[in-house]
C-alpha positions as CSV (number, residue, x, y, z in Angstrom):
1,M,24.1,-0.2,0.4
2,T,25.7,-3.0,2.4
3,R,24.5,-4.6,6.1
4,T,27.9,-3.4,7.0
5,E,27.8,-0.2,5.5
6,I,24.3,0.4,7.4
7,E,25.8,-0.4,10.3
8,E,28.6,1.7,10.1
9,T,26.0,4.9,9.4
10,V,24.0,4.0,12.2
11,K,27.1,4.1,14.8
12,E,28.3,6.9,13.2
13,F,25.3,9.2,14.0
14,L,24.5,7.5,17.4
15,V,28.1,8.3,18.4
16,E,28.3,12.3,16.4
17,E,24.6,13.0,16.6
18,L,23.2,11.7,19.8
19,E,26.6,11.3,21.4
20,I,26.4,8.0,22.9
21,E,29.7,6.3,23.9
22,P,30.9,4.2,21.3
23,E,31.4,1.5,23.8
24,K,27.6,1.0,23.9
25,I,27.0,0.6,20.5
26,V,27.1,-3.1,19.8
27,M,24.5,-4.8,17.4
28,D,22.9,-7.0,20.1
29,A,22.4,-4.0,22.2
30,R,18.7,-3.0,23.1
31,M,18.3,1.0,22.2
32,K,16.6,2.0,25.6
33,E,17.7,-0.1,28.0
34,D,21.5,-0.6,26.8
35,V,22.1,2.4,24.4
36,G,19.9,4.9,26.6
37,I,17.7,6.5,23.6
38,D,14.8,7.9,24.5
39,S,11.7,9.5,22.9
40,L,13.6,12.9,22.0
41,D,16.7,11.1,20.6
42,F,14.2,9.0,18.6
43,V,12.5,12.5,17.3
44,D,16.2,13.1,16.3
45,I,16.9,9.6,14.8
46,V,13.8,10.1,12.5
47,V,15.4,13.4,11.1
48,I,18.8,11.7,10.5
49,V,17.7,8.7,8.9
50,D,15.3,10.6,6.6
51,K,18.5,12.6,5.7
52,K,21.2,9.8,5.5
53,F,18.9,6.8,4.2
54,G,16.1,8.8,2.2
55,F,13.2,7.6,3.6
56,K,11.0,8.4,6.7
57,I,10.4,6.5,9.3
58,M,6.8,5.8,10.7
59,P,6.3,5.0,14.1
60,E,3.7,1.9,13.9
61,E,6.7,0.1,12.2
62,M,9.4,0.6,14.9
63,K,7.2,-1.4,17.4
64,G,9.0,-4.8,17.4
65,I,12.5,-3.1,16.9
66,V,14.4,-3.9,20.4
67,T,17.9,-3.9,19.6
68,L,20.4,-2.1,17.2
69,N,20.6,-5.2,15.2
70,D,16.8,-4.9,14.8
71,F,16.8,-1.3,13.9
72,C,19.8,-2.1,11.2
73,S,17.5,-4.9,9.5
74,Y,14.5,-2.2,9.8
75,I,16.6,0.1,7.3
76,E,18.1,-2.7,5.3
77,Q,14.5,-3.7,4.5
78,K,13.2,-0.4,3.7
79,I,16.3,0.7,1.5
80,N,16.7,-2.4,-0.3
81,K,12.9,-2.8,-1.6
């Protein structure tokens, strides 16, 4: 899966599953402050990522992830091992 495909998949599930406004979804947006993802959304994201990308997010691996770009890089790293 390419980086562009990862970004498109992330944008798609943020809009469709979490009902985030599409204009908020830019790669340098901070997930909590700019996009508005909270701890309940994160639980949903764990399930969605497992379903769409085939791996489980480990909470300790998310510590340094601030922006959507960071999140997409994390996914890219996990699926391209």
